[in-house]
C-alpha positions as CSV (number, residue, x, y, z in Angstrom):
1,M,-31.2,21.7,10.9
2,G,-31.2,21.0,7.2
3,Q,-28.8,18.0,7.7
4,K,-31.2,16.3,10.2
5,V,-34.6,16.8,8.5
6,N,-35.8,14.9,5.5
7,A,-35.6,17.3,2.6
8,N,-38.9,16.0,1.1
9,G,-41.0,16.1,4.2
10,I,-40.0,19.6,5.2
11,R,-41.2,20.9,1.8
12,L,-44.6,19.1,1.8
13,G,-47.3,21.5,0.5
14,I,-44.6,24.0,-0.8
15,T,-42.6,22.3,-3.6
16,H,-43.6,18.7,-2.9
17,S,-47.1,17.1,-2.8
18,W,-48.3,14.3,-0.6
19,P,-47.6,10.8,-2.0
20,S,-51.1,9.6,-0.9
21,T,-54.3,11.6,-1.3
22,W,-57.2,10.4,0.7
23,F,-59.0,11.0,4.0
24,A,-59.9,8.7,6.8
25,S,-60.2,8.8,10.6
26,G,-59.8,6.4,13.5
27,K,-58.9,2.8,12.8
28,K,-59.6,3.3,9.1
29,Y,-56.7,5.7,8.8
30,K,-54.3,3.1,10.3
31,E,-55.5,0.4,8.0
32,L,-55.3,2.5,4.8
33,F,-51.9,3.9,5.8
34,L,-50.5,0.3,6.3
35,Q,-52.0,-0.8,3.1
36,D,-50.4,2.0,1.2
37,T,-47.0,1.0,2.6
38,K,-47.6,-2.6,1.6
39,I,-48.7,-1.6,-1.9
40,R,-45.5,0.5,-2.5
41,R,-43.3,-2.3,-1.1
42,Y,-45.0,-4.9,-3.3
43,V,-44.7,-2.9,-6.5
44,A,-41.0,-1.9,-5.8
45,E,-40.0,-5.5,-5.1
46,R,-41.8,-6.8,-8.2
47,F,-40.1,-4.3,-10.5
48,K,-36.7,-3.9,-8.9
49,D,-35.0,-2.9,-12.2
50,A,-37.7,-0.6,-13.5
51,G,-36.1,2.6,-12.0
52,I,-39.2,3.5,-9.9
53,S,-39.0,6.9,-8.3
54,E,-42.4,7.5,-6.7
55,I,-45.7,5.8,-6.4
56,H,-48.7,8.1,-5.8
57,I,-51.9,6.6,-4.4
58,D,-55.3,8.2,-4.8
59,R,-58.4,6.6,-3.2
60,N,-61.8,7.5,-4.6
61,K,-64.2,4.9,-6.0
62,K,-61.1,3.1,-7.2
63,I,-57.5,2.9,-5.9
64,S,-55.5,4.7,-8.4
65,L,-51.7,4.2,-8.6
66,A,-49.4,6.6,-10.5
67,I,-46.0,4.9,-10.9
68,H,-43.2,7.3,-11.9
69,T,-40.5,5.3,-13.6
70,S,-37.5,5.8,-15.8
71,K,-38.2,2.5,-17.7
72,P,-41.9,2.4,-18.4
73,G,-41.6,-0.5,-20.9
74,V,-40.5,-2.9,-18.1
75,I,-43.8,-2.3,-16.2
76,I,-46.1,-2.1,-19.2
77,G,-44.7,-5.2,-20.9
78,K,-45.5,-6.5,-24.4
79,Q,-48.8,-5.0,-25.5
80,G,-49.6,-4.0,-21.9
81,A,-49.6,-7.6,-20.6
82,A,-47.4,-6.9,-17.6
83,I,-49.4,-3.9,-16.4
84,E,-52.7,-5.8,-16.7
85,E,-51.2,-8.7,-14.8
86,L,-50.1,-6.3,-12.1
87,R,-53.5,-4.8,-11.8
88,K,-55.2,-8.2,-11.4
89,D,-52.6,-9.3,-8.8
90,L,-53.2,-6.1,-6.8
91,D,-56.9,-6.7,-6.9
92,K,-56.4,-10.2,-5.5
93,K,-53.8,-9.4,-2.9
94,F,-55.2,-6.2,-1.4
95,G,-58.9,-6.3,-2.5
96,G,-60.8,-3.5,-4.1
97,S,-60.5,-2.2,-7.7
98,F,-57.1,-0.9,-8.8
99,E,-56.2,1.4,-11.6
100,V,-52.5,1.7,-12.7
101,N,-51.1,4.6,-14.6
102,I,-47.4,4.8,-15.7
103,Q,-45.6,8.2,-15.9
104,E,-42.2,8.3,-17.5
105,I,-39.4,10.3,-15.8
106,R,-38.1,12.6,-18.5
107,S,-34.7,13.2,-16.8
108,P,-33.8,10.1,-14.8
109,D,-30.2,11.4,-14.3
110,M,-31.7,14.3,-12.2
111,D,-34.1,12.1,-10.2
112,A,-32.7,11.5,-6.6
113,C,-34.4,8.0,-6.3
114,V,-33.0,6.8,-9.7
115,V,-29.5,8.2,-8.9
116,A,-29.5,6.5,-5.5
117,E,-30.6,3.1,-7.0
118,T,-28.0,3.4,-9.7
119,V,-25.2,4.0,-7.2
120,Q,-26.6,1.2,-5.0
121,G,-26.6,-1.3,-7.8
122,Q,-23.1,-0.3,-8.9
123,I,-21.7,-0.8,-5.3
124,Q,-23.5,-4.2,-5.1
125,R,-21.8,-5.2,-8.3
126,R,-18.4,-4.3,-6.6
127,M,-17.7,-1.1,-8.6
128,P,-15.6,1.4,-6.6
129,Y,-17.9,3.7,-4.7
130,R,-15.9,6.8,-5.6
131,R,-16.2,6.1,-9.3
132,A,-20.0,5.3,-9.0
133,A,-20.7,8.5,-7.1
134,K,-18.6,10.7,-9.3
135,M,-20.2,9.3,-12.5
136,A,-23.7,9.9,-11.0
137,I,-22.8,13.5,-10.2
138,E,-21.3,14.2,-13.6
139,K,-24.5,12.8,-15.3
140,A,-26.8,14.8,-13.1
141,I,-25.0,18.1,-13.7
142,Q,-25.0,17.4,-17.5
143,A,-28.7,16.7,-17.3
144,G,-29.3,20.2,-15.8
145,A,-29.2,19.8,-12.0
146,V,-28.1,23.0,-10.2
147,G,-26.4,20.9,-7.5
148,I,-26.1,17.3,-6.2
149,K,-24.7,15.8,-3.1
150,I,-24.1,12.1,-2.4
151,R,-23.1,10.6,0.9
152,V,-21.9,7.0,1.1
153,S,-21.6,5.4,4.6
154,G,-20.5,2.0,6.0
155,R,-17.5,-0.3,5.7
156,L,-16.2,1.3,2.6
157,N,-13.8,-0.9,0.6
158,G,-14.2,-3.6,3.4
159,A,-12.5,-1.4,6.0
160,E,-12.8,-2.6,9.6
161,I,-14.1,0.8,10.9
162,A,-17.2,2.2,9.2
163,R,-16.9,5.8,7.9
164,S,-18.8,8.1,5.5
165,E,-17.6,10.0,2.5
166,L,-19.3,13.0,0.9
167,F,-19.3,13.9,-2.8
168,K,-20.7,17.3,-3.8
169,E,-21.0,19.6,-6.8
170,G,-23.0,22.8,-7.2
171,N,-25.2,24.4,-4.6
172,I,-27.6,22.5,-2.2
173,P,-29.7,25.0,-0.1
174,L,-31.2,22.6,2.4
175,Q,-33.0,25.2,4.6
176,T,-34.6,27.3,1.8
177,L,-38.1,26.0,1.5
178,R,-38.7,27.3,-2.0
179,A,-35.7,25.4,-3.3
180,N,-36.8,22.3,-5.2
181,V,-34.5,19.7,-3.4
182,Q,-35.3,16.0,-3.8
183,F,-33.9,13.5,-1.3
184,A,-33.5,9.7,-1.5
185,R,-32.0,7.0,0.7
186,R,-31.0,3.4,-0.4
187,S,-29.0,0.6,1.1
188,A,-26.5,-1.5,-0.8
189,L,-26.1,-5.1,0.5
190,T,-22.5,-6.2,0.1
191,T,-20.4,-9.2,1.4
192,Y,-18.8,-7.0,4.1
193,G,-22.0,-5.3,5.3
194,T,-24.6,-2.7,4.4
195,I,-23.5,0.5,2.6
196,G,-25.9,3.4,2.9
197,V,-26.4,5.8,0.0
198,Q,-28.0,9.2,0.5
199,V,-28.7,11.6,-2.5
200,W,-29.8,15.2,-2.6
201,V,-30.6,16.8,-5.9
202,Y,-31.3,20.5,-6.3
203,K,-33.2,21.5,-9.4
204,G,-33.8,25.2,-8.9
205,M,-36.1,27.6,-7.1
206,V,-39.9,27.4,-7.2
207,F,-41.7,30.7,-6.8
208,R,-45.3,30.2,-8.2
209,K,-46.3,27.4,-5.7
210,V,-44.9,29.4,-2.8
211,E,-46.7,32.6,-3.8
212,H,-50.0,30.6,-4.2
213,I,-49.6,29.1,-0.7
214,Q,-48.9,32.5,0.8
215,T,-51.9,34.2,-0.8
216,S,-54.2,31.3,0.3
217,V,-52.9,31.6,3.9
218,L,-53.5,35.4,3.9
219,S,-57.0,35.0,2.5
220,D,-57.9,32.4,5.1
221,S,-56.6,34.7,7.9
222,Q,-58.6,37.6,6.5
223,Q,-61.7,35.5,6.4
224,K,-61.2,34.5,10.1
225,D,-60.7,38.1,11.1
226,A,-63.8,39.1,9.3
């Protein structure tokens, strides 16, 4: 089952939090959900080389964006000019009042999204996929990852028949919910077709969040029984 379920989605509320925090009902939910997708796509396309991992959206009086990136200087710009321009463009394009916060990723070599984008870029620049994957694995282990797995699929090396190859080092517990496993998927566009890149990074066990959730569930059930 662990091979078929998204490793991020199955751990929502346990080791991962929701990328959007707001509440709506009916048609309003559909509109805001679609707008969140468009906002993320717009920011990711605008800063392709910024190493963006996640974009958290919080809706209150303002629409707050928290952009997690390995290259904050690319988004901030000289004296904050680029980030101010981004905020104004978001206001014009999507309406409302936007607030943009930049959060730097401390260990980009351990971030699944950054690793997937790095391998994707190297494959698009015609670097051998085996070398790109093994270099990414080596850097992740050196950075402190407990385990990492990279799957590359498609017409590898321009072969007529598509296939997939798996590169793995360390331990990847896909079904253990308290395991902090991050998953990312990217597509490399090459002259002989699309090469899919999937990355799983295991950073260790998380116990405090799991214990907190278990105690909250027990207290809720006790209140219902009472």
